[in-house]
C-alpha positions in Angstrom: 0.0 0.0 0.1 1.3 3.5 -0.9 2.2 5.9 1.8 -0.3 8.8 2.0 -0.6 12.3 3.6 -3.6 13.3 5.9 -4.8 16.7 4.6 -7.2 19.2 6.1 -8.3 22.4 4.5 -9.7 24.8 7.0 -11.4 28.3 6.6 -12.6 30.6 9.3 -16.2 29.2 8.6 -15.6 25.4 8.4 -13.4 22.5 7.5 -13.6 22.3 3.7 -11.8 19.0 3.1 -10.3 16.2 5.1 -8.8 13.1 3.5 -5.8 10.9 2.8 -4.0 11.8 -0.3 -0.9 10.7 -2.3 0.3 14.1 -3.5 -0.6 17.8 -3.0 0.0 20.7 -5.4 -0.5 24.2 -4.1 -0.2 27.6 -5.6 2.4 29.7 -3.7 3.2 33.5 -4.4 5.9 32.5 -6.7 4.6 29.3 -8.5 3.4 25.8 -7.7 4.8 23.5 -5.0 4.3 19.8 -5.0 4.3 17.8 -1.8 4.6 14.0 -1.4 4.6 11.7 1.6 7.7 11.9 3.8 8.3 15.5 2.9 10.4 17.5 5.2 8.4 19.7 7.7 7.7 23.1 6.4 5.5 26.2 6.3 4.5 27.9 3.0 2.4 30.8 2.2 -0.4 30.3 -0.3 -1.1 32.5 -3.2 -4.5 33.0 -4.8 -4.9 29.8 -6.9 -5.4 26.1 -7.1 -5.1 23.4 -4.4 -5.0 19.9 -5.9 -5.0 16.7 -4.0 -4.5 13.3 -5.7 -5.6 9.9 -4.5 -4.0 7.3 -6.8 -5.8 4.4 -5.4 -9.1 5.5 -6.9 -7.6 7.9 -9.4 -9.4 10.9 -7.9 -8.2 14.5 -8.0 -9.8 16.9 -5.7 -9.4 20.5 -6.8 -10.1 23.8 -4.8 -9.6 27.4 -5.5 -8.0 29.1 -2.4 -7.5 32.8 -1.6 -4.2 33.0 0.2 -3.2 31.5 3.6 -0.6 29.0 4.7 0.3 25.3 4.5 2.1 23.5 7.2 3.5 20.0 6.7 4.6 17.8 9.5 4.9 13.9 9.7 2.6 13.2 6.7 0.0 15.6 8.0 -0.8 18.8 6.1 -3.1 21.5 7.1 -4.1 24.4 4.8 -5.4 27.5 6.6 -7.0 29.9 4.1 -9.5 32.7 4.1 -11.6 31.0 1.4 -11.6 27.6 -0.4 -14.2 26.3 -2.9 -14.3 23.1 -4.7 -13.7 23.3 -8.5 -15.7 20.8 -10.6 -14.4 19.4 -13.9 -11.1 20.0 -15.7 -8.9 22.8 -14.5 -6.4 24.5 -16.8 -3.4 25.9 -14.8 
């Protein structure tokens, strides 16, 4: 079984997403950042843009549009704190 990351996306209003994923792509102020399991601990600023979470087991990509905030990674756990995040349906061109 492939190693995963637990991810939570939290806004001031509610928890928008919780799940186990194989990879994360965030939009930072200076470009995209990819995160895989066993990533070194880090804190990153989010820009306005796409959050993408991939689950390889069932071939699902969860996509959100976020407006700023921060990402913290520690021990295969990632939390995204953002002012606003909304699910994007369908294909997204980035």
